[in-house]
C-alpha positions as CSV (number, residue, x, y, z in Angstrom):
1,M,58.8,100.5,110.2
2,S,59.8,104.2,110.3
3,V,61.1,104.4,106.7
4,K,58.6,105.5,104.1
5,L,59.1,105.7,100.4
6,S,57.1,107.4,97.6
7,T,57.9,107.8,93.9
8,L,56.5,110.9,92.1
9,D,55.2,111.0,88.6
10,N,58.5,112.3,87.2
11,G,60.4,109.5,88.8
12,I,61.8,111.4,91.8
13,T,61.9,109.2,94.9
14,V,61.1,110.6,98.3
15,V,62.3,108.5,101.2
16,T,62.1,109.5,104.9
17,D,63.0,108.0,108.3
18,S,61.1,109.5,111.2
19,M,63.1,109.6,114.4
20,P,60.6,111.1,116.9
21,H,63.1,111.4,119.7
22,L,65.0,114.0,117.7
23,G,64.3,117.7,117.5
24,T,66.4,118.2,114.3
25,A,66.2,116.9,110.8
26,S,68.7,116.2,108.1
27,L,67.5,116.3,104.5
28,G,69.0,116.5,101.1
29,I,68.6,116.0,97.4
30,W,70.8,113.4,95.8
31,S,71.5,113.2,92.1
32,G,72.8,110.0,90.6
33,A,75.2,112.1,88.5
34,G,78.8,112.8,89.3
35,A,82.2,113.1,87.8
36,R,81.7,109.9,85.8
37,D,78.9,111.6,83.8
38,E,81.2,114.2,82.4
39,M,82.3,114.4,78.8
40,E,86.0,115.2,78.3
41,N,85.5,118.9,77.9
42,E,83.3,118.9,81.0
43,H,86.0,117.6,83.4
44,G,85.2,119.1,86.8
45,I,81.8,120.5,85.9
46,S,79.9,118.3,88.5
47,H,82.1,119.8,91.2
48,M,81.7,123.3,89.7
49,L,77.9,122.9,89.8
50,E,78.1,121.9,93.5
51,H,80.1,125.0,94.3
52,M,77.7,127.2,92.4
53,A,74.6,125.8,94.2
54,F,74.9,128.2,97.0
55,K,75.9,131.2,95.0
56,G,72.4,132.5,94.3
57,T,69.1,131.8,92.6
58,R,66.6,134.0,90.9
59,R,64.9,134.5,94.3
60,R,67.9,134.5,96.7
61,S,71.4,135.9,96.7
62,A,74.3,133.9,97.9
63,R,74.3,135.9,101.1
64,R,70.5,135.5,101.6
65,I,70.8,131.7,101.3
66,A,73.5,131.6,104.0
67,E,71.6,134.0,106.3
68,E,68.2,132.2,106.0
69,I,69.7,128.9,106.9
70,E,71.9,130.2,109.7
71,Q,69.1,132.5,111.1
72,V,67.3,129.3,112.1
73,G,70.5,127.7,113.4
74,G,70.9,125.3,110.4
75,D,73.8,124.5,108.2
76,I,74.0,123.7,104.5
77,N,76.5,121.7,102.5
78,A,77.1,119.8,99.3
79,A,79.4,117.0,98.0
80,T,80.5,115.5,94.7
81,S,81.7,112.0,94.1
82,V,82.4,109.9,91.1
83,E,78.8,108.8,90.7
84,Q,76.7,111.1,92.8
85,T,76.2,114.7,93.9
86,S,74.3,115.7,97.0
87,Y,72.9,118.9,98.5
88,N,72.1,118.8,102.2
89,V,70.7,120.9,105.1
90,R,70.3,120.3,108.8
91,V,67.6,122.3,110.6
92,L,65.1,122.1,113.5
93,G,62.1,120.0,112.6
94,E,59.9,123.1,112.4
95,D,62.2,124.5,109.8
96,V,62.2,121.6,107.4
97,P,59.9,123.5,104.9
98,L,62.5,126.3,104.7
99,G,65.4,123.9,104.2
100,L,63.6,122.0,101.5
101,D,62.5,125.2,99.8
102,I,66.2,126.4,99.6
103,L,67.4,123.0,98.3
104,C,64.7,123.0,95.6
105,D,65.4,126.6,94.8
106,I,69.1,126.1,94.1
107,L,68.4,123.1,91.8
108,T,65.5,124.6,89.8
109,E,66.3,128.3,89.7
110,P,70.1,128.7,89.9
111,A,71.3,132.1,88.8
112,F,74.8,131.2,87.7
113,A,75.6,134.9,87.9
114,P,78.8,135.7,85.9
115,E,80.5,137.5,88.8
116,E,79.9,134.6,91.1
117,L,81.0,132.1,88.5
118,A,84.3,134.0,88.0
119,R,85.0,134.0,91.7
120,E,84.1,130.4,92.2
121,K,86.4,129.3,89.3
122,N,89.3,130.9,91.1
123,V,88.3,129.2,94.4
124,I,88.3,125.8,92.7
125,V,91.6,126.5,91.0
126,Q,93.0,127.2,94.5
127,E,91.4,123.9,95.7
128,I,93.2,122.0,92.8
129,G,96.4,123.6,93.9
130,S,95.9,122.5,97.4
131,V,95.6,118.9,96.3
132,L,98.8,119.2,94.3
133,D,100.5,120.3,97.5
134,T,99.1,117.4,99.5
135,P,100.9,114.2,98.4
136,D,98.7,111.8,100.3
137,D,95.7,113.1,98.4
138,L,97.4,113.5,95.1
139,V,98.7,109.9,95.0
140,F,95.0,108.7,95.0
141,D,94.3,110.8,92.0
142,L,97.3,109.4,90.2
143,F,96.2,105.9,91.2
144,Q,92.7,106.3,89.9
145,E,93.9,107.8,86.6
146,R,96.2,104.9,86.0
147,A,93.6,102.3,87.0
148,Y,91.1,103.7,84.5
149,P,93.0,105.6,81.9
150,G,91.2,107.7,79.3
151,Q,87.8,107.4,81.1
152,A,85.7,109.7,83.1
153,V,85.7,107.3,86.1
154,G,89.5,107.7,86.2
155,R,89.6,111.5,86.0
156,T,89.8,113.7,89.1
157,I,86.6,115.1,90.5
158,L,88.0,118.7,90.7
159,G,88.9,119.0,87.0
160,T,91.9,121.0,85.8
161,P,92.5,124.7,85.9
162,Q,92.0,124.8,82.1
163,T,88.7,123.0,82.1
164,V,87.4,124.9,85.1
165,R,88.2,128.3,83.7
166,G,86.4,127.3,80.5
167,F,83.0,126.8,82.0
168,G,80.2,129.3,81.3
169,R,76.6,129.5,82.4
170,D,75.4,127.7,79.3
171,H,77.8,124.8,80.1
172,L,76.4,124.4,83.6
173,A,72.8,124.6,82.5
174,A,73.3,122.1,79.7
175,Y,75.1,119.6,82.0
176,M,72.4,119.9,84.7
177,G,69.6,119.5,82.1
178,R,71.2,116.4,80.7
179,T,72.0,114.6,84.0
180,Y,69.7,115.9,86.7
181,R,66.6,113.8,85.8
182,G,63.7,112.5,88.0
183,P,64.5,108.8,87.8
184,D,68.0,109.5,89.0
185,M,67.2,111.8,91.9
186,V,66.3,111.1,95.5
187,V,65.0,113.4,98.2
188,A,65.9,111.8,101.6
189,A,65.2,113.0,105.1
190,A,65.7,111.7,108.6
191,G,64.9,112.9,112.1
192,A,62.0,115.2,113.0
193,V,60.3,114.8,109.6
194,E,56.8,114.0,108.3
195,H,56.8,111.9,105.1
196,E,53.5,113.2,103.6
197,R,54.5,116.8,104.2
198,I,57.8,116.4,102.4
199,V,56.2,114.5,99.5
200,D,53.7,117.4,99.1
201,E,56.5,120.0,99.1
202,V,58.6,118.1,96.6
203,C,55.6,117.6,94.3
204,A,55.0,121.3,94.3
205,R,58.6,122.4,93.9
206,L,60.3,119.7,91.7
207,A,57.5,118.9,89.3
208,G,59.4,120.5,86.5
209,I,62.3,118.0,86.6
210,S,62.3,115.8,83.6
211,A,60.9,112.3,83.9
212,E,63.4,110.9,81.3
213,A,66.3,109.0,82.7
214,K,69.8,110.4,82.2
215,P,72.0,108.9,79.4
216,D,73.6,105.5,80.1
217,L,77.3,105.5,81.0
218,P,79.9,103.5,79.1
219,Q,81.2,100.3,80.9
220,A,84.3,101.0,83.0
221,R,87.5,99.3,81.8
222,Y,90.1,98.6,84.5
223,A,93.6,98.6,83.0
224,G,96.2,98.8,85.8
225,G,99.7,100.1,85.3
226,V,102.4,102.2,87.0
227,H,102.6,105.9,87.6
228,L,105.8,107.2,89.2
229,A,106.1,110.9,90.1
230,A,109.3,112.3,91.4
231,R,108.8,115.0,94.1
232,D,111.1,116.6,96.6
233,L,109.3,115.2,99.7
234,E,110.2,113.7,103.0
235,Q,108.4,110.5,102.2
236,V,107.4,108.2,99.3
237,H,103.6,107.9,99.1
238,V,102.7,104.5,97.7
239,L,99.4,103.1,96.6
240,I,99.1,99.5,95.4
241,G,95.9,98.1,94.0
242,L,94.1,95.5,92.0
243,E,90.6,95.3,90.4
244,G,87.9,94.8,93.0
245,C,84.1,94.4,92.5
246,A,81.0,96.5,91.9
247,Y,78.8,97.4,94.9
248,K,76.0,95.1,93.5
249,D,78.3,92.1,93.3
250,D,77.4,89.2,95.6
251,D,80.9,89.2,97.0
252,I,80.9,92.9,98.1
253,H,80.8,92.1,101.8
254,A,83.5,89.5,101.6
255,V,85.8,92.0,99.8
256,Q,85.1,94.6,102.5
257,V,85.9,92.0,105.2
258,L,89.1,91.2,103.3
259,A,90.1,94.9,103.4
260,N,89.4,95.1,107.1
261,V,91.5,92.0,107.8
262,L,94.4,93.4,105.8
263,G,94.4,97.0,106.9
264,G,91.2,98.1,108.7
265,G,92.5,98.9,112.1
266,M,95.3,98.5,114.7
267,S,94.8,94.8,114.9
268,S,95.0,94.3,111.1
269,R,97.8,92.4,109.4
270,L,99.4,95.4,107.7
271,F,99.3,97.6,110.8
272,Q,100.8,94.9,113.0
273,D,103.4,93.7,110.5
274,V,104.5,96.9,108.7
275,R,104.1,99.5,111.5
276,E,104.2,97.8,114.8
277,E,106.8,95.0,114.1
278,R,108.9,96.7,111.5
279,G,108.4,100.4,112.2
280,L,108.4,101.2,108.5
281,C,105.6,103.8,108.4
282,Y,103.2,105.9,110.4
283,S,100.1,105.3,108.3
284,I,99.1,102.2,106.4
285,Y,95.6,100.9,105.5
286,A,93.7,98.9,103.0
287,F,90.5,100.0,101.2
288,H,87.9,98.9,98.6
289,W,86.2,101.5,96.4
290,A,83.0,100.0,94.8
291,F,81.3,101.7,91.8
292,A,78.2,100.7,89.8
293,D,80.1,98.3,87.5
294,T,83.7,98.0,88.8
295,G,85.8,98.5,91.9
296,V,89.4,98.8,93.1
297,F,91.1,97.1,96.1
298,G,94.2,98.8,97.4
299,V,96.7,99.6,100.1
300,Y,98.2,103.0,100.9
301,A,101.3,103.8,102.9
302,G,103.8,106.6,103.3
303,T,107.4,105.7,104.2
304,D,111.0,106.9,104.0
305,E,112.7,106.5,100.6
306,G,115.1,103.9,102.0
307,D,112.3,101.7,103.4
308,V,110.1,101.5,100.2
309,G,111.5,98.2,99.1
310,E,110.9,96.5,102.4
311,L,107.5,98.0,102.9
312,T,106.2,97.1,99.4
313,S,107.6,93.5,99.8
314,A,105.8,93.2,103.1
315,V,102.5,94.4,101.5
316,A,102.9,91.9,98.7
317,D,103.6,89.1,101.1
318,Q,100.5,89.9,103.1
319,L,98.3,90.2,100.0
320,L,99.5,86.8,98.9
321,A,99.3,85.1,102.3
322,V,95.8,86.2,103.2
323,A,94.4,84.2,100.3
324,D,95.7,81.0,102.0
325,D,95.8,81.5,105.7
326,V,93.1,84.1,106.8
327,S,91.6,82.7,110.0
328,D,88.2,82.5,111.7
329,V,89.4,84.8,114.4
330,E,90.4,87.5,111.9
331,I,87.1,87.2,110.0
332,A,85.0,87.5,113.2
333,R,87.0,90.6,114.3
334,A,86.5,92.2,110.9
335,R,82.8,91.4,110.8
336,A,82.4,93.0,114.3
337,Q,84.2,96.2,113.1
338,M,81.9,96.5,110.1
339,K,78.7,96.0,112.1
340,V,79.7,98.5,114.8
341,G,80.5,101.0,112.1
342,L,77.2,100.4,110.3
343,L,75.1,100.6,113.4
344,A,76.9,103.6,115.0
345,A,76.4,105.6,111.8
346,L,72.7,105.0,112.0
347,E,72.6,106.9,115.2
348,S,73.1,110.1,113.1
349,S,70.1,111.5,111.2
350,G,72.5,112.7,108.5
351,A,74.0,109.3,108.0
352,R,70.6,107.7,107.9
353,A,69.4,110.1,105.2
354,E,72.6,109.5,103.1
355,Q,72.3,105.7,103.4
356,L,68.7,105.8,102.3
357,A,69.5,107.9,99.3
358,R,72.5,105.8,98.3
359,Q,70.4,102.6,98.6
360,V,67.7,103.9,96.4
361,L,70.1,105.2,93.8
362,G,72.2,102.1,93.8
363,F,69.8,99.3,94.4
364,G,66.4,100.8,93.7
365,R,65.1,99.8,97.2
366,I,65.7,100.3,100.9
367,I,67.8,97.5,102.4
368,P,66.9,96.8,106.0
369,V,69.8,97.0,108.4
370,E,69.0,93.4,109.5
371,E,69.6,92.2,105.9
372,I,73.0,94.0,105.7
373,V,74.0,92.6,109.1
374,A,73.0,89.1,108.0
375,Q,75.0,89.4,104.8
376,V,78.1,90.5,106.8
377,D,77.6,87.6,109.2
378,A,77.5,85.2,106.3
379,V,81.0,86.0,105.3
380,D,83.3,83.2,106.3
381,V,86.9,82.0,105.8
382,A,86.1,80.2,102.5
383,S,84.5,83.3,100.9
384,V,87.3,85.7,102.0
385,R,90.0,83.3,100.7
386,R,88.0,82.9,97.4
387,V,87.7,86.7,96.8
388,A,91.3,87.2,97.7
389,R,92.4,84.7,95.2
390,A,90.1,86.1,92.5
391,I,91.5,89.6,93.1
392,L,95.0,88.4,92.8
393,A,94.2,86.3,89.7
394,G,93.2,89.6,87.9
395,G,96.9,90.0,87.3
396,K,96.9,93.8,86.5
397,P,98.3,95.6,89.6
398,T,98.0,99.4,89.7
399,L,100.9,101.3,91.4
400,A,101.1,105.0,92.0
401,A,104.1,106.3,93.9
402,L,105.0,109.9,94.6
403,G,108.1,111.2,96.4
404,P,112.0,111.2,96.2
405,K,113.2,109.6,93.0
406,A,115.5,107.2,94.8
407,G,112.5,105.6,96.4
408,L,110.4,105.2,93.3
409,D,112.2,102.3,91.6
410,P,112.0,100.0,94.6
411,A,108.3,100.5,94.7
412,V,107.9,98.9,91.2
413,R,109.1,95.5,92.6
414,V,105.7,95.0,94.2
415,V,104.1,94.9,90.7
416,D,106.5,92.2,89.6
417,C,105.9,90.3,92.7
418,L,102.1,90.3,92.3
419,Q,102.2,89.5,88.6
420,A,104.6,86.6,89.3
421,K,102.3,85.1,92.0
């Protein structure tokens, strides 16, 4: 087996997947802390920290970080999600020590220089403005806030202009010290890598990370509800959802198959009914977001204000019908789509490293691809019908709709329809 795993004295996990046929390597440091770990006055600080990662350390300026990576042909990036933050580089195999040194440097010796912080605050405020000007992004934020009101899991990842502008160096350092802890961190690498060499480098450079686990998070409380936002737009953007399941739930694969059957591709029920047969939209799809202790199952579509009523009625009809008449053919097709997506992703060293890190953070172990494929193959008609009925039985739809006022009221009918099932 090419995957190797080691746990350091301070709890940091190092996991690698050697791919000898590659000349490049993807590596990163994942923290099991994201927007959900923020206190109310820290809204957006995880994302702020991600932005500040490449803005200089005590040894390197922001420009030097960029030049050192690009001088060897590499690239560097970072990402923030609800429950995780990652810092990644891709380099030639011979430059792995340099990439790892830079990653460790930005996490252990960040400068948080006042002038860089001031500039980056403005950049993030512009990013927030960009989302507000992008309705098919904004509607997802409105949806999440309504599904989990008054909780960090329901707040936007970017924060608000007010919270972002209020962050100082001490705020960033305190948040990092509280949440970036050894038992909640993974160093993952795939491609032209040597496990023992990376372990030695991490031991030397991240030994100062605390061995104490980060504070526990409060249990998420799904609530559901309606958020209507009138905007002068060409379309009404509609997001309809119900409570799903956590990623450790035994039914996770059945719920994902359900999402594929409903709206996972051109052959899906929603695409064929709402777009191909009725011509009510350009884009429509189903999704399932799984978190550590909760999840949301939903459908997104954008349509003309005059077509909202028919579209949402069609979505409700398909949601209700699939629990009773999903077929073996549909299940087989959805399983095949999921397996191809999984296996195709593993052809990329970056995707391999990310999957390894997420498995360790989420499950505490590496899950062989054969095990995942077997779990997907075990999904059948009975299990998909059962999870569809369970989701519908939750009885608390979430609706977010954004667009012309005349199209908002018809959207609410879908909530009544799902509650009256």
